[in-house]
C-alpha positions in Angstrom: 11.6 -42.1 16.6 11.7 -43.0 20.5 9.7 -46.3 19.4 12.2 -47.2 16.5 15.2 -46.8 19.1 13.4 -49.7 21.2 13.3 -51.8 18.3 16.7 -51.2 17.7 17.8 -51.8 20.8 15.7 -54.4 21.4 17.1 -56.2 18.6 20.7 -55.9 19.5 19.8 -57.1 22.7 18.9 -60.7 21.1 21.8 -60.2 18.8 24.1 -60.4 21.6 22.6 -62.6 23.2 23.4 -64.9 20.4 27.1 -64.0 20.1 27.9 -64.7 23.7 26.2 -67.9 24.9 24.4 -67.1 28.2 22.7 -69.4 30.5 19.5 -68.4 29.4 20.1 -68.9 26.0 18.1 -71.7 25.5 15.0 -69.3 27.1 12.8 -67.4 24.7 11.7 -63.8 26.4 8.6 -61.5 25.0 9.1 -58.6 24.7 7.4 -57.8 28.3 10.2 -59.2 30.0 12.4 -56.0 29.6 10.0 -54.0 31.2 9.1 -56.7 34.0 13.3 -56.3 34.9 12.5 -52.3 34.6 9.5 -52.6 37.0 12.4 -53.9 39.9 11.5 -57.3 39.7 14.2 -60.3 40.5 15.0 -61.7 37.0 14.1 -65.2 38.2 10.5 -63.7 38.8 10.8 -61.9 35.9 11.3 -64.9 34.0 8.6 -67.0 35.7 5.9 -64.1 34.9 7.4 -64.2 31.3 6.7 -67.6 31.2 3.1 -67.6 32.2 2.5 -64.6 29.6 4.0 -67.2 27.2 1.6 -70.0 28.3 -1.2 -67.6 27.4 -2.6 -68.3 30.8 -2.7 -64.5 31.0 -1.3 -61.7 29.0 0.9 -59.0 30.1 -2.0 -56.0 29.2 -4.1 -57.9 31.7 -2.2 -57.2 34.3 -2.2 -53.6 36.1 0.6 -51.8 38.0 -0.9 -53.2 41.1 -0.5 -56.4 40.9 3.0 -56.1 39.0 3.6 -53.4 42.4 2.5 -55.8 44.8 4.6 -59.1 43.4 7.9 -56.6 44.0 6.8 -56.1 47.4 7.6 -60.1 48.0 11.1 -61.9 48.3 12.4 -63.8 45.5 10.9 -67.3 46.9 7.2 -65.8 47.9 7.0 -64.4 44.8 8.0 -67.4 42.6 5.4 -70.0 45.0 2.7 -67.0 44.0 3.4 -67.3 40.3 3.4 -71.1 40.5 0.0 -71.0 42.7 -1.4 -68.6 40.6 -0.5 -70.7 37.3 -2.3 -73.8 39.2 -5.4 -72.0 39.9 -8.4 -72.9 37.2 -8.8 -69.6 36.0 -11.7 -70.6 33.2 -14.0 -68.3 34.7 -11.4 -65.7 36.1 -12.5 -62.0 34.3 -10.2 -60.1 35.6 -7.0 -62.0 36.4 -5.0 -58.8 37.4 -7.2 -58.8 40.1 -7.1 -62.6 40.6 -3.5 -62.6 41.1 -3.6 -59.9 43.7 -6.5 -61.6 45.5 -3.7 -64.8 45.8 -0.7 -62.7 46.8 -3.0 -61.2 49.5 -4.0 -64.8 50.6 -0.3 -66.0 50.4 0.1 -63.0 53.5 -2.6 -64.4 55.4 -1.4 -68.0 55.7 2.2 -66.8 56.3 0.9 -64.6 59.0 -0.6 -67.6 60.3 2.2 -69.8 59.7 0.9 -72.6 58.0 2.0 -74.2 55.0 0.3 -72.9 51.9 -2.0 -75.8 50.9 -2.4 -77.3 48.2 -5.5 -76.2 46.8 -8.0 -78.2 47.4 -10.3 -79.9 45.1 -12.4 -77.5 43.3 -15.2 -78.1 41.5 -16.3 -80.4 38.4 -15.5 -78.5 36.0 -17.6 -80.6 33.6 -20.4 -80.2 35.4 -20.1 -76.5 35.6 -19.1 -76.5 31.8 -22.6 -78.1 31.2 -24.7 -75.9 33.7 -23.3 -72.6 31.8 -24.4 -74.0 28.3 -27.8 -75.3 29.8 -28.4 -71.3 31.3 -26.5 -69.4 29.4 -25.4 -67.7 32.6 -21.8 -66.5 32.8 -19.8 -67.1 35.9 -17.0 -64.7 37.4 -14.6 -66.1 39.8 -12.5 -64.2 42.3 -10.9 -65.2 44.7 -13.1 -64.5 47.7 -16.6 -65.6 45.5 -17.9 -67.2 42.7 -20.6 -65.2 41.2 -23.2 -66.4 38.5 -25.6 -64.4 36.3 -26.0 -60.4 37.5 -27.2 -60.0 34.8 -28.9 -63.3 33.7 -28.6 -63.8 30.0 -31.6 -61.3 27.9 -33.7 -64.0 27.5 -33.9 -65.1 31.0 -34.8 -61.3 31.9 -34.1 -57.9 30.4 -35.0 -55.3 33.4 -33.3 -53.6 35.6 -31.5 -55.4 38.7 -33.9 -56.3 41.4 -34.6 -54.1 44.3 -35.4 -55.0 47.9 -37.0 -58.0 48.8 -35.7 -60.3 46.0 -32.4 -61.5 47.4 -32.4 -64.4 49.6 -29.5 -65.8 52.0 -28.5 -69.4 51.9 -26.9 -70.7 54.8 -25.2 -74.0 56.0 -24.1 -75.0 52.6 -21.4 -78.2 52.6 -17.8 -76.5 52.1 -17.6 -78.4 48.8 -20.6 -77.3 46.7 -21.2 -75.3 43.8 -23.4 -74.2 41.2 -23.8 -77.1 39.9 -25.9 -78.3 42.7 -27.1 -75.1 44.1 -28.6 -73.8 41.0 -30.7 -76.7 39.4 -32.8 -76.4 43.0 -33.1 -72.5 43.5 -34.3 -72.0 40.1 -37.5 -74.6 40.7 -38.4 -71.0 42.5 -38.2 -68.3 39.0 -35.8 -67.0 37.2 -32.4 -66.4 39.2 -30.3 -62.5 38.9 -27.2 -63.6 40.1 -26.0 -66.4 42.8 -23.2 -65.6 44.8 -20.9 -67.9 46.4 -18.7 -66.8 49.1 -15.2 -68.5 48.5 -12.8 -68.7 51.4 -9.1 -68.6 49.9 -7.4 -69.7 52.4 -9.0 -73.2 52.4 -10.3 -72.8 48.7 -13.3 -74.0 49.5 -17.0 -72.2 49.7 -17.7 -70.8 53.3 -20.9 -72.2 53.6 -23.1 -69.2 52.5 -24.4 -67.8 49.5 -26.5 -65.0 48.5 -29.2 -65.7 45.8 -31.0 -62.1 44.0 -34.4 -63.6 42.1 -36.2 -61.7 39.1 -39.1 -61.0 41.4 -40.3 -60.5 45.3 -42.1 -63.6 44.5 -39.6 -66.0 43.4 -38.0 -65.3 46.4 -40.4 -66.2 48.3 -40.9 -68.9 46.9 -37.5 -70.0 47.4 -37.2 -69.5 51.1 -40.7 -72.0 51.2 -39.4 -74.4 48.7 -35.8 -74.6 49.6 -35.3 -73.5 53.8 -34.3 -77.0 55.8 -33.8 -78.4 52.2 -31.8 -81.9 52.6 -29.2 -81.2 49.7 -26.9 -84.2 50.9 -27.5 -86.4 53.3 -28.3 -85.1 56.8 -27.0 -81.3 55.3 -30.1 -79.2 55.4 -29.6 -75.8 54.3 -30.8 -72.5 55.8 -32.9 -69.9 53.2 -34.5 -66.6 55.0 -34.7 -63.1 53.2 -31.7 -61.3 52.9 -32.3 -57.9 54.6 -29.3 -55.3 52.8 -29.1 -52.7 55.6 -29.0 -49.3 54.9 -29.7 -47.6 58.5 -27.4 -47.5 61.9 -28.2 -46.4 65.1 -26.4 -43.6 66.2 -26.6 -43.3 69.9 -24.7 -40.0 72.3 -26.3 -37.3 70.3 -26.5 -33.7 71.8 -30.5 -33.6 72.7 -31.0 -30.0 71.3 -30.0 -31.0 67.4 -32.4 -31.0 64.8 -32.9 -32.7 61.8 -31.4 -30.6 59.9 -28.5 -30.0 62.3 -27.8 -33.6 62.1 -28.3 -33.9 58.3 -26.0 -31.5 57.8 -23.0 -32.4 60.2 -23.0 -36.3 59.2 -23.5 -35.2 55.4 -20.1 -33.4 56.4 -18.5 -37.1 57.3 -20.0 -40.1 55.6 -21.4 -40.2 51.8 -24.6 -41.5 50.7 -26.8 -40.2 53.4 -30.4 -39.8 52.2 -32.4 -39.2 55.5 -32.2 -38.9 59.3 -34.9 -40.5 61.5 -35.3 -38.9 65.4 -37.5 -38.9 68.2 -38.8 -36.5 69.6 -38.9 -36.5 73.7 -42.5 -37.0 74.4 -42.7 -34.2 77.2 -40.3 -31.6 74.8 -40.8 -31.4 71.7 -37.7 -29.2 70.9 -35.6 -32.0 72.2 -34.4 -35.5 70.7 -34.0 -38.3 72.8 -30.5 -38.6 72.3 -30.0 -41.3 69.0 -31.1 -41.0 65.8 -30.9 -43.8 62.8 -29.1 -42.6 59.9 -30.7 -44.0 56.6 -28.1 -43.9 53.4 -28.7 -45.0 50.0 -27.5 -48.5 49.7 -25.4 -50.8 51.9 -21.9 -49.9 50.5 -22.4 -46.1 51.8 -23.9 -47.2 55.0 -20.7 -50.2 56.0 -18.5 -47.7 54.8 -20.1 -44.6 57.4 -20.0 -46.8 60.1 -16.7 -47.9 59.3 -15.6 -44.3 59.2 -17.7 -43.3 62.8 -16.5 -46.2 64.4 -12.7 -45.7 63.7 -12.9 -43.1 66.4 -11.4 -40.6 64.4 -14.0 -39.2 63.2 -15.7 -36.5 65.5 -19.2 -35.2 65.4 -19.9 -32.1 67.4 -16.4 -32.4 69.4 -17.7 -36.0 70.4 -17.2 -39.5 69.5 -20.5 -40.9 68.7 -21.6 -44.8 69.3 -22.7 -47.0 66.3 -24.6 -50.0 65.4 -26.5 -51.5 62.5 -30.0 -50.8 62.9 -31.9 -54.0 63.1 -33.2 -54.2 59.7 -36.9 -53.7 58.8 -38.2 -57.4 58.7 -41.8 -57.7 56.9 -44.0 -59.8 58.6 -45.5 -62.8 57.2 -48.6 -61.3 55.3 -51.0 -64.7 56.5 -49.9 -63.6 60.0 -50.4 -60.0 59.3 -53.8 -61.1 58.2 -55.0 -62.3 61.8 -53.6 -59.0 63.6 -56.4 -57.4 66.2 -54.5 -55.0 67.9 -53.7 -51.4 66.7 -50.5 -49.6 67.5 -51.1 -45.7 68.0 -48.3 -43.2 69.1 -47.5 -39.6 69.4 -49.4 -39.8 72.1 -50.1 -36.2 74.4 -48.6 -36.7 77.9 -52.1 -36.3 78.9 -53.9 -39.1 77.0 -54.5 -42.0 79.9 -55.3 -45.5 79.2 -59.1 -44.7 80.2 -59.7 -42.0 77.2 -58.3 -44.3 74.5 -60.4 -47.2 76.3 -63.6 -44.7 75.5 -62.0 -43.4 72.1 -61.4 -47.0 70.9 -64.6 -48.8 72.3 -66.9 -47.4 69.7 -65.3 -49.6 67.2 -65.8 -53.0 68.8 -65.2 -54.6 72.3 -61.7 -54.3 73.6 -59.5 -56.5 75.3 -57.4 -54.4 76.5 -55.2 -51.3 76.4 -51.7 -50.8 77.5 -50.0 -47.5 77.1 -46.2 -46.8 77.2 -44.5 -44.0 76.9 -45.8 -41.6 74.1 -47.2 -44.9 72.1 -50.0 -47.6 73.3 -51.6 -51.2 72.2 -55.0 -51.3 71.6 -56.4 -55.0 71.6 -60.0 -55.8 70.1 -61.6 -58.5 70.2 -62.5 -58.5 66.6 -60.3 -58.0 63.8 -62.9 -56.4 61.6 -63.4 -53.7 64.3 -59.6 -53.1 64.8 -59.1 -52.2 61.6 -62.2 -50.0 61.2 -60.8 -48.3 64.1 -57.6 -47.6 62.3 -59.3 -46.6 59.3 -61.3 -43.9 61.0 -58.9 -42.6 64.1 -55.8 -42.8 62.0 -54.7 -39.0 62.2 -57.4 -37.8 64.5 -56.6 -35.4 67.8 -56.9 -36.5 70.9 -55.4 -34.2 73.5 -54.7 -31.8 70.5 -51.9 -34.1 69.3 -52.6 -35.6 66.0 -52.5 -39.9 67.1 -51.2 -42.1 64.0 -52.3 -46.0 63.9 -50.7 -48.9 62.2 -51.7 -53.2 62.9 -49.1 -54.3 65.8 -47.2 -56.6 64.1 -46.5 -59.9 66.1 -43.2 -60.5 67.8 -40.7 -62.2 65.8 -38.6 -64.4 67.4 -35.3 -63.9 65.8 -36.1 -60.2 67.0 -36.6 -61.2 70.5 -32.8 -62.7 71.0 -31.7 -60.0 69.5 -33.3 -57.5 71.9 -33.1 -59.5 74.9 -29.2 -60.2 74.0 -28.7 -56.0 73.6 -31.6 -55.3 76.8 -30.4 -57.9 79.4 -28.8 -55.5 81.6 -32.1 -53.0 80.6 -36.0 -53.7 82.6 -38.3 -55.5 80.4 -39.7 -54.8 77.2 -43.6 -54.8 76.7 -43.4 -58.5 75.3 -46.9 -59.5 74.0 -47.0 -57.3 70.8 -43.8 -56.0 69.7 -44.4 -53.1 67.3 -41.7 -53.1 64.3 -41.9 -50.1 62.1 -43.1 -48.8 58.8 -40.1 -48.3 56.5 -39.1 -44.4 58.1 -39.6 -45.5 61.9 -37.6 -47.8 64.3 -39.3 -49.5 66.8 -40.1 -46.7 70.0 -38.1 -49.0 72.4 -34.9 -48.1 71.5 -32.7 -45.5 72.8 
């Protein structure tokens, strides 16, 4: 019944317009114009949006309430300007037009804040080339104001498995700002099938932000991409930087009470953050009941970790009545297999306080000649002259008891330049670290030097 009444009313409105020529008589409205006016949009804004519906750029059903609400908060001039920009945007690969319109509004506000005039959108990619690329590969392209996403997932003919996991993503930096998929894809697909390529965009300038993430369908392809494309000259004098990207899902948390156990910490942090899967804790060498005043929180994915980090840093969240210090844990970088194949140094941890360098020397020299032994806190580095002897010692001694404590042994990992730089920045004020060999953890364990 209501619908009937509406239709009758709708007709009545149109009749009335024909009888009394108003200044809008030349304008034909869609049936959504009235809804826009009812939603509280100024007449001119409603008309402009209605015109956009008529061009077929975007349909009324594509816009959600959030977009209309956001538009209502602009003054008339701002709203018209935003709609004009939206109308002029290239929407050919935009899957979610409503979100895109919200992005245009957000960008407009940011520009207003900076006091810069709204820039004419800079020349985007060469559409013909993008179209040719998509036709050749069969991939999809989804454009939002913040990124351009190629693939994810790729066509079934290329790869139909589940989304690739850790170690399959590369970070590509130093990308010229006016470069797009048509130049990136042909280069990177040489390394192997691409799952997705996400080119980060700067809505304020309309150009890319100079970096992208590319996920490959396998780890081998990702490593091949680093070999092929790192330092590749993509344009005269412009070299790309490519490395394996590590989505960090681990946080370092300091200033926690030393008497708390792993269970206490898990329970407490699960109350204030979501997606926590594990707590990594270290005991004080001389008192196994106490932790070292810091821990690592492992989250199920990068997003959960990032949200947790924001919450814990906000200062609003207290844990046992205290505000805790939080930073990203250094990502566990898998060292180069070729380098690891040459390592002759063992990292030995969980040593009892009574273990001396002499005791270690005596136990390990049975397997071959030692260069030296260095003990620090409750761990040590044992340097062999021969790789074979080191491996044999590791295999036979791992898990054995020395002075009543079971020791754990892995091959030490040679120092990584980037890590050393990060370490140096953080430890400028602390005593010097043991520099020859730096141990990096197996996945569950961070470097003992922290904290």
